[in-house]
N, C-alpha and C positions, 0 to 999 in steps of 0.2 A: 370220715369213715364211710365205706360203701359196703352194702350187704346185698345178697341175692338169695332168694328162696326158690327152690325148684320142686315141683311135684310131677310125678310121672305115673301113668296108668297103662298097663299092658292088658290087652283083651284076654290073653290066655295065661296071665300071671297075676301078681298082686300089685297093689298100689305101693309106690316107694317115693322117697323124697331125698333132697340134698340141700345143703346150705353152705354159703361162702361169706366170710367177713374179711374185708381188706382195710388196712390202715396205711396212710401215707406217713413215712418217717424220713423226711428229707428227699434224697435221691432214690431211696429204696422203698419198697412196699412190704408190709407184713401181712400175711394171709393165712387164714385158718379155714379149712373146708372139711365137710363131712359128706361122704358118698352115700349112695342109695342103700348100701348094706347096713348102715347104722340103724335104719328105721324098720327093718323087716321083722326083727324079733324084739322090738322095744329099744329105747335109748341105750347106747353103749359107746365105747371109744372105737369100735370097729369102723375102719374107714376114715379115721381122723388124720388129717395131713396138715402140718404146719410148714409154712414156706416163707423164704426171704427172696425177693426178686428186685432186680433193676431192669426196667423195660429196655429191650434191645441190647442188653449186656449179659446178664446171667440170672439164674434162679436156682435155689437149693430147696428141695422138698424133703421133709422128714415124715415118714409114715410111722405114727406113734405105736400102734399095736404090733407092726412087723419090725419096728426098730430098723428101718431101711431108709437109706438116703438116695435121692435122685438128683443128679447135677445136670444143668443145662447151661451152655455158654454160647452166646450169639455174637456175631460180628458181621460187618458189611464191608466189602472191598469193591474196587472198580475194575471191571474187565472190559476192555474196548469202550471205555467211558460209560459202561452200563453197570448198575448196582447188582452185586452178587451177594445175597443174604446167606450166611453160613450158620449152621447150628451143630453143636456137639452135645450129645445126650448120653449119659451113663447112669445106669441103675446098679447100685452096689450089691443089693441082695441077690439078684439073679444074674449078676455079672453080664449085663447086656449093654452094648454100645451101639449107638445109631449116629450116622453122619447124614446131615440133610443140607441141601443147597438149592437155592432158587435164583435163577437169573432173570431179572426183569428187563426184557428187551425194550419194551415200551409199555404204556398203560394198558394196551390191549393184548400183549403177548408175554407169556411167562413160561419158562421151562424149569422144571424142578427134578431132583433126584434124591431118593431116600435109600440109604445103604445100611444094612444090618451087618456089623462086623463079624459076629460069631457065626451066624448062619450063612453069610455070604449072599443073602437075598438082596436084590435091588429092584426098586420101582422107579419108573420114569414117567413123568406126567407133563403134558402140554396143556396150557390154559389159554383160551382165546375168548376175549370179551368183545362182543359186537355192539358198537354204539352205546356202551354202558348199560345195555338192557339184558342181553343174553350171553351166557357164558357156556362154552363147550370145553369139556375136559376129558380127553382120552388118556388112559393110564395103562402102561405095559408092565406086567409083573414078570421079571426075568426068570425067577425060579419056577413059576407055574407055566411059563410061556403062554400067557393069556392076556387078554385085554379087558379093561373095564371102561365103561363110557358113562358120562354124566352130562346132562344139559339142564341149566337152571336159568331162570329169568324173573324179572320183577313184573308184578301185575298189581294194579290198583293201589299204587302208592307204597304202603308199608308191607304189602303181601309179596311173597315170592314162591315159585314152584320149582321143584327139582325132580327130574326123572333120572334113574340110574339103572345100569344093567351090568352084572358080573358074569362074564362068559364062562369062567371056571366053575362057579357054583350054580349058574343059571338062575340067579336071584334078580328079580325085577322089582325096583323100588320107586315109590312116589312120596314126595315130602312137600307139605304145605306149611309155610312159616309166616307168621305175622309178627313183626318186630317194631317196637316203639321205645324211644328213649325214656318216655315218661312212665309207661305202664309195664314194660318188660316184653317178654317174648312168649308166643303161643305156637306150638308145633304139633302137627299131625303127621305120623309116618305110617305108611302102608307098604307091605312087601309080600311077594309070593314067590315060592320056589317052583320054577317051571319044570324041574327035573323030577319032582314028586308026583306020584300017581294021583293022589288027592291034592289038588292045588288049592289049599286052604290059605286065604290071606291072613297075614299077621298085622295087627293094628295097635298102635300106641299113641297116647296123647300126652304131651308134655307142656307144662306152663312154668314160666320163670318170672318172678317179680323182683324188680330192682329198687333198692332204697339207698338214699344218700343222706347222711346225718353229719 
């Protein structure tokens, strides 16, 4: 059994938390998770999700309070001897369907597309990894006719930094993450909206602890 506990603190909001427990049952995994909303007004079933998943094949999530199912099916095919990872995602409650595909040209170059069937919105992303240290990811949003940019890199072993900018909303973000297989993950996220008259930064701190029993 694997478990994860997550705590999050927003500078302009309240402290929140989340928890996930996963069990191996042969080829599939059984998972129960509780989202941040559960802890804001005391313990409750709000945000409780039960799931059955087979990695790389399918997953079925059931939102207990909403009585809503979310289906995801994954597969990999070969295109010009290159792996194309495909995903079909459907949420029954809001009748939302998403098609997602990622073509791995080589370990350094990936091209992906995300298409929302109901809205017709499509996002195209190119990912380039330079010498395994720095990743550059430009994303084009067809509906907004705008670009998003992200640059991330590893520093000091387990630490990584990521800078992002959304041209449509003019939001500039900076993220520092420290990840460890033994102790979990620690993340600090800062963002500022350059379009606002008062450019007040938003700050959040998130910590995740992983357990294996």
